[in-house]
N, C-alpha and C positions, 0 to 999 in steps of 0.2 A: 864579373864584369865579360870577359870574352864567351859564354854564354849568354848575359844576357843581348850583348850586340849581336848575333847572332841571332835569337832570339826576335829579335829589333826588324833586322832585316828581313827575313826572313816572311814574315807578319805581313798579311798583303791588308788589313782589315786598321790596321792602326793610322787613325789621319794627326791623332794630337800627341803628345809628347810633353810630360811635366815633370823638367831632373833636376830636381833641384838641393839644394845645402846635402851638395855633394862636395867631390874634392874636386881640383885642379883635374889633377889628373883621371878622375874616373872621367871628366870631362869630357879632356880631350881624348881621350879609349873610345867612348861614344863617336864623340867628332867625327876619329879616321877612319871607323868600327859597321856605323849605319850608315847606310844607304837612306839618307832624307829627300829623296825624292818624288815622293808620295805623300808626305805630310802634311796639314793646312795650319799651324800649330805648333808650335816648340819654344817651349821655355826651361831657358838655362842659367838662372834667374841661385844669387848666391853660393857658386858655385867657387870665389878665390878664381875664377880663370882670366889668364894668362895665354896670350897665342903666343909668346917671343917666335914670333916673327911667321906665324905657322896662316897660313892664309884658307886655313876651313869655311870657316865665314863666312868671311867674302867669293871663295870659293861655291858658297854653297845658293847664296846668294844673287849670283850672276848666274849662276846655271838656272835662274827665274822656274823653281819646283812653282808649286804651288800653292806654299808656306804666304799665310795671307797676315801670321802672327809670328815674332821672332822676338820672344822678350831674353835679351842679357845683362838684365839691371842688378845692382850692387854684386858687380862680378871685379875686373881690373885693368881692363881694356882698358889701352890707351892714347897716345894722340896717332898714333903709328896703325892699330887697330881703324882708326877710326873715319882716318881716309883709308885706307882699304875697304873699307865697306859702305863709304860716298863713292868713289869709285868704279863697284858694285851695282852700287844704286841707281846706274843710268839703263844699265842691258834686263833687269828688273820690272814687270806691270801688272805681279801678281800680287806686293808684297802693301801692306798696308797698316801695318800699322807695326812698327821697332824703339822698340827699350830701352833705351837706355842708362836711364836712369839710376842715376850709383857707382858711376865706375870713373875713372885716375885719368875722362879725358878734360883738356883744357881747351884755349882759343881757336888752338890750330883747329884740333881736333872734332873743335863744336865749330866749328867752321866749316866743315870741309861737310859733315853731317846735313847744317842747315842748306845750305848753296848746293846740291845734290838734290833738293827735292821744292828747292824756291832759288834760282837764281835768274833773276831776270834782269843783271845784267847787260846783254845782248839777243838779240830774235835769239840768238845757235844758243844759246846758253837756254833761252828758257822753253825753247825746246830739245832739248837733253838732259829738261830736268824732270822726275819723277813727280812730279802734282800727286798724286794718289796712297803715297806712304804719309801717314800721321807717326811725327818722331818722339815721341815719351820721354821728359831728364833731360834736354838742354838747361844748364848753370841758369840758376838766374841771376848771374856773372855776365853771364854771353854778353854783347850788345847788340838785339837787333838794331836797334836803332840809327846805331852808323853802321848796318851792312844796307839800311833801310831808305839812309838823308837822301838826300843827291845826290851823291858818287858813285853811289852802285856800292858794290862787292868788291867792286876794280876800281873804285878811286877815280873810277872817269866821269861825266859832267856830262 
């Protein structure tokens, strides 16, 4: 894995990486060992990925690299991961596609992601929202209606 991460870091010609169906350990080694600042598409689906408090993914998003697609589906990301990712989306102007389908995210995590790209509760939050990012994989059980109805996401009328 060390040689693989070194080759990826030293290559100036790789803009897209699909690293699927590996393990959490290999994916963590990839995230901590490769400079993704030049990548445009990164797919880490199906790796059983758990961050355990690590911020590699949210740090990558917040750094605002030219990354336009990030596929994190079918992993073990949770609400805490979703909140960190949501916070990092505010600083990102390039990411247009974020796939989080099939993770362990519940209401709190899905709400944080949704509001990071669609918060219309005040003019300030509307301005701060990342309107260019399409979220894929928010659960069908997530209540979009409650967020968008009369009171808005903050409960104010």
